[in-house]
C-alpha positions in Angstrom: 8.0 -8.3 -15.7 9.2 -11.3 -13.8 8.6 -12.1 -10.2 10.5 -14.2 -7.7 9.0 -14.8 -4.3 11.0 -15.4 -1.2 10.0 -16.2 2.3 10.6 -13.4 4.8 11.3 -14.2 8.4 12.0 -12.2 11.5 11.2 -11.4 15.1 7.8 -10.1 14.2 7.7 -11.3 10.6 6.9 -15.0 10.4 5.7 -16.0 7.0 5.5 -12.5 5.6 6.0 -12.3 1.8 8.8 -10.6 -0.1 8.3 -10.2 -3.9 11.0 -9.3 -6.3 10.0 -7.9 -9.7 11.9 -6.5 -12.7 10.2 -3.7 -14.7 10.8 -0.5 -16.7 8.2 1.8 -15.2 9.9 5.2 -15.6 7.0 7.0 -13.8 7.5 5.2 -10.5 9.7 6.7 -7.8 13.1 5.1 -8.2 16.5 5.4 -6.5 19.7 6.2 -8.4 21.4 3.5 -10.4 22.7 0.5 -8.4 21.0 1.9 -5.3 18.4 0.3 -3.0 16.0 2.4 -1.0 13.1 1.5 1.3 9.8 3.0 2.1 7.3 2.3 5.0 3.7 3.3 4.7 0.2 2.1 5.7 -3.1 1.3 4.1 -5.6 3.9 5.6 -8.6 1.6 5.1 -10.8 1.6 8.1 -12.7 -1.2 9.8 -16.1 -1.9 11.4 -16.2 -3.0 15.1 -19.1 -5.4 15.8 -20.8 -6.5 19.0 -24.1 -7.9 19.8 -24.5 -5.5 22.7 -24.2 -2.2 20.7 -24.5 -1.0 17.2 -21.6 -1.6 14.8 -19.1 1.2 15.0 -16.7 2.4 12.3 -13.0 3.1 12.7 -11.3 5.4 10.2 -7.6 6.1 10.1 -6.5 9.6 9.2 -2.7 9.7 9.9 0.2 7.6 11.1 3.8 8.4 12.1 6.6 5.9 12.7 9.7 7.3 14.5 12.9 5.2 13.9 16.2 5.6 15.8 18.2 3.1 13.7 18.0 1.3 10.3 20.3 -1.7 9.6 20.8 -3.4 6.2 22.8 -6.5 5.3 23.2 -8.2 2.0 25.5 -11.2 1.1 26.6 -12.8 -2.1 29.2 -15.4 -2.8 32.0 -12.8 -2.8 30.5 -9.7 -1.2 29.1 -8.8 2.2 27.5 -5.4 2.7 26.5 -4.0 6.1 25.0 -0.5 6.6 23.9 1.0 9.8 22.1 4.4 10.0 21.7 5.9 13.5 20.0 9.0 12.2 16.6 9.5 13.9 13.9 9.5 11.2 10.2 10.3 11.2 8.1 8.4 8.6 4.7 9.7 7.4 2.8 6.5 7.0 0.2 8.1 4.7 2.6 9.4 2.1 5.6 7.1 2.8 7.8 10.2 3.0 10.5 10.2 5.7 12.3 13.2 7.4 15.3 13.0 6.9 15.1 10.5 4.0 15.9 6.9 4.8 19.4 6.1 3.5 20.0 4.6 0.1 22.2 1.5 -0.1 24.9 1.0 -2.7 24.4 -2.6 -4.0 26.7 -4.0 -6.7 25.2 -6.2 -9.4 25.3 -10.0 -8.6 23.4 -12.9 -7.1 22.6 -12.5 -3.5 22.0 -15.3 -1.0 20.9 -13.2 1.9 19.0 -9.9 2.6 18.4 -8.6 6.1 16.6 -5.4 7.2 16.4 -4.1 10.8 14.1 -1.3 12.0 14.4 0.0 15.6 11.6 2.2 16.8 12.5 5.2 18.8 10.8 5.0 22.2 12.7 7.9 23.8 11.0 10.5 25.9 11.5 13.0 23.0 9.6 10.9 20.5 6.6 8.6 20.5 7.7 5.5 18.5 4.4 5.0 16.8 1.4 7.4 16.5 -1.9 6.4 14.9 -4.8 8.8 14.6 -8.3 8.4 13.4 -12.0 8.7 14.3 -14.5 6.4 16.0 -18.2 6.5 15.3 -20.0 6.1 18.7 -23.5 4.7 19.3 -25.1 8.2 18.8 -23.4 8.4 15.4 -20.9 11.0 16.6 -17.4 11.0 15.0 -15.0 10.9 17.9 -11.3 11.5 17.3 -8.8 9.1 18.8 -5.0 8.9 19.1 -3.0 5.7 19.8 0.4 6.4 21.2 2.9 3.5 21.3 6.0 4.6 23.1 8.3 1.6 23.5 11.6 0.6 22.0 10.9 -2.2 19.5 13.4 -3.9 17.2 12.1 -5.5 14.0 14.5 -7.8 12.2 13.6 -9.2 8.8 15.5 -11.8 6.8 14.8 -13.0 3.3 15.5 -16.6 2.5 16.5 -17.6 -1.0 18.6 -16.2 -3.9 17.8 -13.1 -6.0 19.7 -11.3 -8.8 20.3 -7.6 -8.4 21.2 -5.8 -11.7 19.4 -2.5 -11.6 17.9 -0.3 -8.9 15.6 -1.5 -6.1 12.8 -0.2 -3.9 11.8 -2.1 -0.7 8.2 -1.3 0.2 6.7 -2.2 3.6 3.0 -1.7 3.8 1.2 -1.9 7.2 -2.5 -2.6 7.6 -3.6 -1.2 11.0 -7.3 -2.1 10.5 -6.3 -5.7 11.0 -5.0 -4.8 14.5 -8.4 -3.2 15.4 -11.0 -5.4 13.8 -11.4 -7.8 16.9 -11.9 -5.0 19.4 -15.3 -4.7 21.1 -16.8 -1.3 20.2 -17.8 -1.0 23.9 -14.1 -0.6 24.7 -14.1 2.6 22.6 -17.6 3.6 23.7 -16.6 3.5 27.4 -13.1 5.0 26.9 -12.4 8.3 28.7 -12.1 11.4 26.6 -10.0 14.5 27.2 -11.3 18.1 27.4 -11.3 18.3 23.7 -13.5 15.2 23.4 -10.6 13.1 22.0 -9.8 9.5 23.1 -6.1 9.2 24.0 -5.0 5.6 24.0 -1.6 5.2 25.8 0.1 3.7 28.9 -1.3 6.6 30.9 -4.8 6.8 29.5 -7.3 4.0 28.6 -4.8 1.4 29.6 -6.9 -1.7 28.8 -7.6 -0.5 25.3 -4.0 0.4 24.8 -2.9 -3.0 26.0 -5.2 -4.7 23.5 -4.1 -2.7 20.5 -0.4 -2.6 21.4 -0.3 -6.4 21.9 -1.9 -6.9 18.4 0.5 -4.3 16.9 3.6 -6.1 18.3 2.4 -9.5 17.4 1.0 -8.8 13.9 2.7 -5.7 12.6 4.5 -7.7 9.9 2.5 -10.9 9.7 -0.4 -8.6 8.8 1.8 -6.6 6.3 3.1 -6.9 2.8 6.8 -6.6 2.0 7.9 -6.1 -1.5 11.2 -5.5 -3.2 10.9 -4.2 -6.8 14.0 -4.2 -9.0 14.2 -2.1 -12.1 16.4 -3.2 -15.0 17.4 -0.8 -17.8 16.5 -2.1 -21.3 
């Protein structure tokens, strides 16, 4: 297996990492020949919130959903330019990486490419919540309290790889999010004092627990890709 590393830049993606690799792992999920697909998923690892005023509290993530309204893809070589735009609304299960409907595959001819761009537009319409993150918070009495973070804004994420890569097989772009990094600087008192609904759940949105929502959403928008790993794996038939 060989690896080529390229810098990945974007609106929310300064200094993220794109890794290209060639391998022949037949058991991995792969697209069709000369096709490129992409998956978005999250690391469900939790985090511990610390404060000198209250006991440390644990955050555990149980589910995540990303709703997209558009996916754009561009690739350019010395003699070819490919532009794909999908306006199909897609819901991505961030635990499994599965999307409904499936994110489109891109036909990519063999060759040396000088540019690769990927755009994701979150669907902040009234019909959908762009990003939903659910989990549990352990309060000072050691009770497990469910919470739900609802981010309902239009947000466009544009990523661009800088450098050359050779495509001569099939490719899988994997984008992994690490939500625990967006939460680990939060004072546990913010969760402890948050209002709960009639079911005892903490809803974090523009309409409920606004201060906590603003803290998490600012971290999400600033760090969603700088705190993430982006990898393109290329398989070459032997």
